[in-house]
C-alpha positions, -999 to 999 in steps of 0.1 A, spaced: -364 -343 438 -369 -326 404 -364 -288 403 -382 -267 378 -368 -235 364 -392 -209 351 -378 -182 329 -396 -148 325 -391 -126 295 -401 -94 312 -386 -60 315 -379 -46 350 -410 -24 348 -432 -54 337 -418 -76 365 -425 -48 390 -461 -44 377 -467 -82 380 -453 -83 415 -473 -53 427 -505 -67 411 -499 -100 430 -491 -83 463 -519 -57 463 -546 -80 479 -522 -90 506 -511 -55 513 -547 -43 513 -557 -70 538 -528 -61 561 -536 -23 560 -573 -30 567 -563 -52 597 -541 -24 611 -568 2 606 -594 -21 623 -571 -26 653 -564 11 655 -602 18 655 -607 -8 683 -578 7 703 -591 42 699 -626 33 710 -614 18 743 -616 43 772 -584 51 790 -578 54 827 -563 86 841 -529 71 842 -532 59 806 -545 92 794 -517 111 811 -492 88 795 -509 93 761 -504 131 765 -468 125 778 -475 146 810 -473 138 846 -503 127 867 -504 159 887 -505 181 856 -531 158 841 -552 160 873 -550 198 872 -563 198 836 -592 175 846 -600 196 877 -601 228 856 -625 211 832 -602 213 803 -605 176 794 -636 157 786 -642 125 805 -668 100 815 -674 90 851 -693 62 866 -700 85 896 -702 120 880 -713 136 913 -681 124 931 -647 141 926 -631 107 935 -651 86 911 -632 67 884 -628 87 852 -624 75 817 -610 93 787 -613 88 750 -583 91 727 -604 112 702 -611 137 730 -574 139 741 -564 144 704 -590 172 701 -576 188 732 -541 186 718 -552 202 686 -571 230 703 -541 238 725 -512 236 701 -491 267 697 -491 283 662 -458 288 645 -444 322 635 -452 314 599 -488 305 607 -492 337 626 -477 357 597 -499 339 571 -530 346 592 -520 383 594 -514 386 557 -548 371 549 
């Protein structure tokens, strides 16, 4: 078997530019696949147990939030309290954002205009 040796007369910066140019389409494809998978995952409704797990809280605390009307959900039987409920990640994320505690610096910045 014959082996071929190819020599490059490139500086480190030129070599890096050539490699990054060659890898850019592959990296772009991989990033797009990850973003598409994430979009599909986020559009899938979660059960109560999955939603509680997403928020890292227990099922009792989660049920209390649902019963107080603090979390948006979709139900196949909206008139029934025992009907199966589904939750969207975007709604859970919105709830987290709306209920986060501000830091001391954020409060000071808001007070100072």
